[in-house]
N, C-alpha and C positions, 0 to 999 in steps of 0.2 A: 175642207181644206185641200187646195190644189196640189196634186203630187209633184207636179214640175213646174219651174220656173225658168224664165230666158234672161234674167237680169241677177247680176250678183247681190249679195246682201253687205254684209260689214267686212269683208276680206279686208286686210291691211294692204294687199297690193293695189297700186294704182297704175303702174306701167305695165301693160301685159305684152310679151312678145308675140308677134302673129304667129309663130309656129307653136304656140300654146294649144291653138285651136284650128290650125291650118286644115283645109279640106275636111273638117268632119263638123258635127253638130255639138255645140257646146251647150249644155242645160246644167240645171240645178235641180236636185232631187230634195223634196222638202220633206224632211225626217217625219214619219207619222206617230213613232212611238219611243218611249224610254226618255232619259235624261236631255237628251239633244231634240226632243221633238219640237219641230216648228223650225229647226236651223236647216240652212241650205247647204248640200254637198254637192260640189261640182264634179261633173263629169264630163268628158269628151268621147263621142261616138262617130265612127267612121265606118263605112263599108268599102271593103277592096274589091270593086266590081260588081256586077250583077249578080244576084242568087241568092241563096239563103245557107250561106256556110256556116262554117263553126264560129266560135267566139274567143277571142283572146282577151283576157281581162287582166290588166296590170296592177298590181297592189303595191305601193311605195311602203317604205319605212320611214325613219327618222335620222336626221332633221333634213329630209329632202321633202318632194313632193311630187305629183304626178309629171312635172315637167321634166325629171331626171330621165324618164323614158321616151324623150323626144328622138332621141338618136336610132333607139330600138325600133321604134314605130316606123321611121322614115325608112330605115333598112328594110322592113317588112313589105313596105309599099313597092320595093323592088325583087321581090320573091315570088315565085309560083305559088301562092296559096290557094285553096280552094276557092270557086266563084263565089262571092258575096261574103268573105270572111268579114266578121264582125268585130272590130276592135274598140275597147273600152279602157280607158285610162282615168282614175277617179282620185279625187283628192280629199284625204280624212278631214274631219272637225278640227279646225285650229291649223291647217296647212294649205298652203296654195291659195286656189280661189274660192274655199269653201268658208262658211262663217268662222268667226273666232270661236275658240276655247271658251266656255265658262266654267270649267272645273278642270283638275289636272288629270289628263286621260291617259289610259295604258291601253295595251292590246285588245283586252276583254270588251271597252267600252267601243273601240273602232270597229271590232269584228261585230258587234251587235248592229250597228249602225250599216256596214257592209251588207250584212244578211238581209236587211230590210231592201237595199237597194236591189241586191241580186233578185230577191222574191219577186219585187214589183217589176223590174225588167223580164221576169221570167227567163233567165239566162240558161242556155241548155248546150250541150258539146262544147264545154268550156275547156280551155287550155288556160289554166292559172298561172301567171308568172308573179313570182313573190321576190322581194327582196328585203334584206334586214329584219324589222320590226314586221314589215309585211308579210312574214312567213306565219306567224301565230294568227295574225290578224286574219289574212286571206284564207288560210287553212282551216281555223278557227270558224271563219263565217261558212265556207262551202261545207264543212263535213256536217252541218246541220241538213244539207241535201245532197249527200255525197254522189248520188246518181248524175246530177247535174256536170260533173267533173269529167272530163275524157283524157286530160294530160296535165302534168304540173311541171313546172320549171323553176328551181330554186335557185337564188342568186344570192350567195352569202347570207345564208338564213339558217334558222333552225326552230323546231318546236320542241326540243328534247332538252334536257338539264345540261348545260354546259359543263363539260369536265373540268376538273381543277388543274390537268396536266398541261404543260408548255403556256402559250399564250392566253390570257383570258382578259377581259375587259376593267380587271383591276390592275393588270400591269402591261397593258398595250393603249398607245404604241410606244408610251416613255415610261418606263418603271419608275415608281417612287415620284419622280420628279412631275409628271402629267399624265397618269393614267386616264383613259377616256372618262370612267366614272368620275373623277374628280373634277372635270370640266363643270359638271352640272352645279357644283358647289363655289368653284372660284371665279367663273367668268359671269360678269354682272348680266341682268336679263337685257340691258340695252345692247350689250355686245354679242348676245347670241346668235343673232342672224350673221354678223361677220365670221363667228365660228364655223355657222353651217356652210356660209358660202365657201369657206376654205376647204373644209374637210371633204365636200360633195365634189368639188370641180378641180381639187390640185391634181398636179401630175403624179403618176404612181412613183413612189420610192420606198425601198426596203431599209434604206440607211436613216436611222435615228438622227444622227447628226444633220442630215441633209434635210429632214423633214421639220426639226426645230428651227434650222435657219430659213426654209421657205415660210415657215409661220410668222416668225419674226418680222422676217422682211413684208409679208402680207400685211400684219397689224400695224407696222410702221406707216403703211402707205394708207391704210383705213384711218388712223388717226390723224393723217394729214387731209382727210376728206375724201379719198376716192378708193374704190372696190379696183384692186389689180388683179388681172388675169387674164387669158385668152379670148374669154366668152363673157364680154361684160353684161349681156342681156340676163344670161344663166345665172351669173353672180348675183345680179339686182333682184333677180325672181327670190333664190335662197335666202337672200339677206332680208327682202322686206316683208317676206310672209312673217317674219319674227317681230316687225315693227309695233306689233301689239305685244304688250306685256304679259297678258293671259296666254298667249300662244305660244310665247317663250317659256314661260313656267310651265306649261302643259307639256312641251317637248323635253324640258329638262327633267320631268317626272319619269318619263321612259328612260333617259340616260340614267337617273340614279338606280333603277331596277336590272340595268345589265349584269351586274354581279351574280343575280339569282334568275337571270333568263332561264325560262323553261324549269326552274324549280317550283314556282309559285310563291305568291308574297302576298303581305298585308301591309297597307299603309293607310292613313287617314287623311281624307280630303275634306277642307273646310266646308266645301258646299254639299258634298254627299256623304260624309261621315266615313266609318271604316270600309275600306275596299280590300277583298279579297279574290284573288284570282287563280288560289291553288285547284279548284274542281275545273276551271277554265282548260289548264294545261293536262290535268289528269285525265280529262274525256279525250282531248287531241290525241295525247299519247297511247291511250288504251284503244282508241277506234281507226287511227289512220291505216295500221297494217291490214285490220280485218276489212275496212272498207276500200282500199285501193290497192292493196297488195294482191301477190299471186294467186291468193285464195278468194280474193274478192272480186274487184272490177277490174284488175289487174291493167291499171292506167298506165299510160306512157309517162315517163318520167326522165327528165334531165337535171344535171346538177352542174353548174359552173360557178366557180369560185377565183377570186384572187388570192394569192397565197400567202400575202403579208397578211394575216387577219385571224382572230381566234376561231371564226367560224369555218375556216378552210383546214383546220388541223386534223389529223388521222382519226383521234377519237369521235370528233364530230360527224365527219363523214362515214364513221362504221355505225353510227346511231341510224343516219339514213339507210344505210345498206341493209341493216337488221329490220327495219320497218317495211321499206320498199325495195326489195333485192334487186328489183328490174333495173334499178339505175346504173349498175355494173356496166352496161354497154353505153351509157351515155354520160359518163362523169369527167368534167374537164377542170384541172386546177392549172391556172396560168401564174408561171413564176414572175416575181418581181409587180405583180398587179396588187391594188389594195382592195378595201373592201366596197368601194362605190363602182363596182364593174360594169353596171349599165351604162355608166359615163365613158368608159374605156374599151370595153370590148361588145359594141352594139351589133357588128356583123356577125360574130359568133353568136349571139344569143337568138338574133333573128334566123340563123341556120337552124339553131336547136328547135326553135319553134315550128320551122318550115317542115324539119324532118319528123317531128311528131305528128305531123298533121298529114302526112303522106299516107295514102290506102295501105292497110295492113294486110299481109296476106292471112 
């Protein structure tokens, strides 16, 4: 089996914006093992200058894809990073330009696939950038070979059990009426792409009434046959990736699990049978501090969060502090920002990546 392909497989995306792969090398990794063996995983690879510099690996969450990092990658191209810095942004199976899902995938499945890509490309000196479910996916994959990682940038994500205080995904953003977890039950598969396009690209707002009003206006325009927003190409990408019913259902499976994010859970998939990721989380939580904390490799760590989100509350940030105390010098919470911080704060994220890759004394 060929390890790489230069043409897409059965992605539902038909219109691909130029900046999805501008200035880089777009390829598909043919997964060799596991339930997704033979499927094509898209990744973009580009070098910033000549040389053999470090690697910046972007791992996206749900319901987004690697295109959500386009602004950060563009900002990095304007920074003074080590010569030959290698930038890689990939799409999980069921998202973006990768093949469609054939079962309801969660973080442990995506982590297994990512680990195969990392090993095949032999990525080293990695600055791992993770957002949302990309946290357990990226960290779960790279902790299998922790020596590959030099830095970690966390964007509204966690690998720990989300504490029950304050905001949770059972009451955020609209308690009772429309908490995030309920969307997976009430939004039809055919409208899942519209919801994804809205939540990823919507302007930041902490007012629930304003948020509901914005969503109502967006959906009214959608029902009339158009996606309404300032970035039509981005809206189309996040919408069209879920034109596949299988992709929509796989994405919704992760949403269903948000109340027990970090705790571990069991569910039954029609294709694979019972799925249990308790061990997946337990291993991460047991190993992350020992591998990457002050008594381990003491990697560089930065955390950047939008404040209006369960993953930005103090109890979650304290879990990061306990595991990786070195974050204390590089932790930023942006008031008034929401969950999809890579869409809203690309310059600050690029600055954090640049700082972590400066020579250390």
